[in-house]
C-alpha positions in Angstrom: -9.9 18.8 -16.3 -11.3 16.6 -19.1 -8.6 14.0 -18.3 -9.5 14.1 -14.7 -13.2 13.7 -15.5 -12.5 10.8 -17.8 -10.3 8.9 -15.3 -12.7 9.3 -12.4 -15.8 8.3 -14.5 -13.9 5.2 -15.4 -13.1 4.5 -11.8 -16.8 5.0 -11.0 -17.6 2.2 -13.5 -15.0 0.1 -11.8 -16.7 0.3 -8.5 -20.2 0.0 -9.8 -19.3 -3.3 -11.4 -18.2 -4.9 -8.3 -19.1 -5.5 -4.7 -16.8 -5.6 -1.7 -17.9 -5.5 1.9 -15.7 -2.7 3.2 -16.0 -0.5 0.2 -18.5 2.4 0.4 -20.7 3.3 -2.6 -19.0 5.6 -5.1 -21.0 8.8 -5.4 -19.4 10.5 -8.4 -19.7 14.2 -9.0 -17.6 16.5 -11.0 -14.9 18.3 -9.0 -14.0 21.8 -10.3 -10.6 23.3 -9.8 -11.8 25.8 -7.2 -13.4 23.1 -5.0 -10.3 20.8 -5.4 -7.9 23.6 -4.4 -10.0 24.5 -1.4 -10.1 20.9 -0.2 -6.3 20.6 -0.6 -5.6 23.9 1.2 -7.5 22.6 4.2 -5.5 19.4 4.7 -3.5 19.4 7.9 -1.6 17.2 10.3 -4.9 16.5 12.1 -6.2 14.6 9.1 -3.7 11.8 9.8 -4.0 9.6 12.9 -1.5 7.0 14.0 -2.4 3.7 15.8 0.6 2.2 17.5 0.5 -1.6 17.9 2.9 -4.2 19.2 2.7 -7.7 20.6 1.2 -6.5 23.8 -1.4 -4.3 22.2 -2.1 -5.9 18.8 -5.6 -4.4 18.5 -5.0 -0.9 19.8 -7.8 1.4 18.8 -6.5 4.6 20.5 -5.4 7.1 17.9 -2.5 9.5 18.3 -2.2 12.7 16.3 1.1 13.1 14.4 2.0 15.8 17.0 1.6 13.5 20.0 5.0 11.9 19.7 5.6 11.8 23.5 2.6 9.6 24.0 4.0 7.1 21.6 7.0 6.6 23.9 4.8 5.8 26.9 2.9 3.3 24.7 5.9 1.0 24.3 7.5 2.3 21.1 11.2 1.3 21.0 13.7 2.4 18.3 15.6 -0.8 19.0 12.9 -2.8 17.2 12.0 -2.9 13.5 9.3 -0.5 12.6 6.6 -1.0 9.9 4.1 1.7 8.8 1.0 0.4 7.1 -1.1 2.8 4.9 -4.6 2.1 3.6 -6.1 3.2 0.4 -9.2 5.0 -0.8 -12.5 4.5 1.1 -10.7 2.8 3.9 -9.6 3.4 7.5 -7.6 1.8 10.3 -10.4 -0.7 10.7 -10.1 -1.9 7.1 -9.1 -5.4 6.1 -5.5 -4.4 5.2 -4.8 -3.2 8.7 -6.6 -6.1 10.4 -4.9 -8.7 8.3 -1.4 -7.2 8.4 -1.5 -6.3 12.1 -2.3 -9.9 12.9 0.3 -11.3 10.5 3.2 -9.1 11.6 2.5 -9.2 15.3 1.8 -12.9 15.5 5.3 -13.6 14.3 7.5 -10.5 15.0 8.2 -8.2 18.0 8.1 -4.9 16.1 6.6 -1.4 16.2 3.6 -1.4 14.0 2.3 2.1 13.0 -1.1 2.0 11.3 -1.6 5.2 9.4 -5.2 6.4 9.2 -6.0 9.1 6.7 -9.6 8.2 6.3 -10.8 11.8 6.8 -9.4 12.5 3.3 -9.4 9.0 1.8 -13.2 8.8 2.2 -13.8 11.8 0.0 -14.4 11.6 -3.7 -11.6 9.8 -5.6 -10.6 12.9 -7.5 -10.0 14.7 -4.2 -8.4 11.8 -2.4 -6.0 11.1 -5.2 -5.0 14.7 -5.5 -4.3 14.7 -1.7 -1.8 11.9 -1.9 1.2 14.2 -2.0 0.2 16.3 1.1 -0.8 13.2 3.1 2.5 11.5 2.2 4.5 14.5 3.3 2.7 14.5 6.6 3.6 10.8 7.1 7.1 11.5 6.0 7.5 14.4 8.4 6.1 12.2 11.2 8.9 9.6 10.4 11.4 12.5 10.7 10.0 13.4 14.1 10.5 9.8 15.2 14.1 10.0 14.1 14.6 13.2 16.1 12.7 12.2 19.3 13.5 8.4 19.4 16.5 8.0 17.1 14.4 5.9 14.8 16.7 3.9 12.5 15.6 4.1 8.9 17.6 0.9 8.2 15.0 -0.8 10.4 12.0 1.0 9.0 9.6 -0.3 6.3 6.6 1.4 4.7 3.7 -0.6 3.2 0.8 0.9 1.3 -2.2 -0.4 -0.6 -3.8 1.2 -3.7 -3.8 5.0 -3.2 -1.9 4.2 0.0 1.0 2.8 -2.0 1.5 6.3 -3.6 1.2 7.9 -0.1 3.9 5.5 1.0 6.0 6.6 -1.9 5.7 10.2 -1.1 6.5 9.5 2.6 9.6 7.6 1.6 10.6 10.4 -0.7 10.2 12.9 2.2 12.8 11.0 4.2 15.2 11.0 1.3 14.4 7.5 0.1 16.4 6.1 3.1 13.8 3.7 4.5 15.0 0.1 4.5 12.3 -1.0 2.1 8.8 -0.1 0.8 6.1 -2.5 -0.5 3.5 -1.2 -2.9 0.4 -3.3 -2.9 -1.4 -3.0 -6.3 -0.7 0.8 -6.5 -3.8 2.6 -7.9 -3.7 3.5 -11.6 -6.7 5.9 -12.1 -5.2 9.4 -12.5 -1.7 8.1 -11.8 -0.8 7.3 -15.4 -0.9 10.9 -16.6 -2.3 13.5 -14.2 -0.5 12.5 -11.0 2.3 10.6 -12.7 5.0 12.8 -11.1 3.9 11.9 -7.5 3.3 8.2 -7.9 5.4 5.5 -6.3 8.9 5.1 -7.8 11.9 2.9 -7.1 13.9 5.7 -5.5 11.4 6.1 -2.7 13.3 3.6 -0.5 16.5 1.7 -0.5 14.5 -1.2 -2.0 11.0 -1.1 -3.4 8.9 -4.3 -4.0 5.6 -4.1 -5.9 2.8 -6.7 -5.9 0.4 -6.3 -8.9 -2.9 -8.1 -8.6 -5.6 -6.3 -10.7 -6.2 -3.9 -13.5 -7.4 -1.4 -10.9 -3.7 -1.1 -10.1 -0.9 0.1 -12.4 0.5 -2.7 -14.5 3.9 -1.2 -15.4 6.9 -1.9 -13.3 7.4 0.6 -10.5 9.9 -1.0 -8.2 13.2 -2.8 -8.1 11.2 -6.0 -8.2 7.7 -6.4 -9.4 5.6 -9.5 -8.8 2.6 -10.5 -10.9 0.7 -13.3 -9.3 -1.5 -15.1 -11.9 -0.4 -12.5 -14.4 -1.3 -9.5 -12.3 -4.7 -8.8 -13.7 -7.3 -11.2 -12.3 -6.9 -13.5 -9.3 -8.5 -17.0 -9.2 -11.6 -17.2 -7.1 -12.6 -13.6 -8.0 -15.6 -12.8 -10.2 -15.2 -12.6 -14.0 -15.6 -8.9 -14.4 -13.4 -6.1 -15.4 -11.7 -4.0 -12.8 -12.8 -6.3 -9.9 -11.9 -5.1 -6.4 -11.7 -8.7 -5.2 -8.4 -9.0 -7.1 -7.3 -5.5 -6.0 -7.4 -6.5 -2.3 -5.7 -9.8 -2.9 -2.4 -7.9 -2.9 -2.5 -7.2 0.9 -4.0 -10.7 1.6 -1.1 -12.3 -0.2 1.4 -10.2 1.8 -0.2 -11.1 5.1 -0.1 -14.8 4.2 3.5 -14.5 3.0 4.6 -13.0 6.3 3.4 -16.1 8.1 4.2 -18.9 5.6 7.1 -17.9 3.3 5.7 -20.0 0.4 5.0 -17.6 -2.5 7.7 -18.8 -4.9 8.0 -16.7 -8.1 10.2 -16.9 -11.2 11.8 -14.1 -13.1 10.4 -14.2 -16.6 9.8 -11.8 -19.5 6.0 -12.0 -19.2 3.3 -14.3 -17.9 3.2 -16.4 -21.1 6.9 -17.0 -20.7 6.3 -18.1 -17.2 3.4 -20.5 -18.2 5.6 -22.1 -20.9 8.4 -22.9 -18.4 10.8 -20.0 -18.3 14.0 -20.9 -16.4 14.6 -17.6 -14.7 15.9 -17.3 -11.1 13.4 -17.8 -8.2 12.4 -15.3 -5.6 10.0 -15.3 -2.7 7.2 -12.7 -3.0 6.4 -10.6 0.1 7.5 -11.7 3.6 8.9 -9.7 6.4 12.5 -10.1 5.4 11.9 -9.4 1.7 14.2 -10.5 -1.1 16.2 -7.4 -1.7 18.5 -9.1 -4.2 15.6 -9.5 -6.6 15.5 -7.3 -9.7 13.0 -7.2 -12.6 9.6 -8.9 -13.1 8.5 -12.1 -11.4 5.5 -14.3 -12.0 3.8 -17.0 -10.0 0.4 -18.8 -9.7 -1.7 -19.0 -6.6 -4.6 -21.1 -5.3 -8.1 -19.7 -5.6 -8.8 -20.1 -1.9 -6.6 -19.9 1.3 -3.9 -20.9 1.7 -3.1 -19.0 -1.6 0.6 -19.9 -1.8 1.4 -23.0 -3.8 5.1 -23.3 -2.8 
């Protein structure tokens, strides 16, 4: 419990030192084991909503419960198309920037099934509770994918899972629940508070999909490699144009902003290097493109690149 308290207090300091429009104020209070266990025991399928979007309905705001699979079919879902699930992080919802930006990016260019996963009823709780709920929420999402396989013959070879911050770990559990058989998974600055020690066993890992790409953009996210390929724009700690403070959320959200831009522009050229200093001094490692819809699944190891401080961020 002391480790839990230390990590969450640190995360409170992270949020109190920054300001970001869509973030809600962090109201920290100690969470005892009895309260935590009670909260976890009450999590159900009803805590996860699905917003189906495609080219014809890119801004759909009508939620479906994970049990309402038949309605998905009447909304235009087709297993013949590629399917992408997008999962937000803590203190977010289907209306948050990640879902707005990625919905526009994917659907402006590709005719796909886009499933926006909303777990805000749990994600908007205290961080200690939301982070402890990752495994249950991920299993609900994974079981929903299994249902799509059964009802619509969803092809996991055409299925990708994308998650930001806590949502990256939810994505990992979801991928694990379907046997790591999804085509690929993108972890966008996976959250580090409580996932270095306490929740280490449930955090995102490279076996959660056939291919896992990670984009690291801040020290709110885990800095160690978690995927088959790990990209560290601007060294992965602070992004240009963001405030000079520790643990800034501005850098944290850049991960999904970069991904959205990469889907539309295909210009984030990275180099495989030992570290950021090696990159800055001219390492000659192979190149790889960060992000995109058809991600570089031949990439292995750590990659570095620099970006601009304002849009367009890609320099390639």
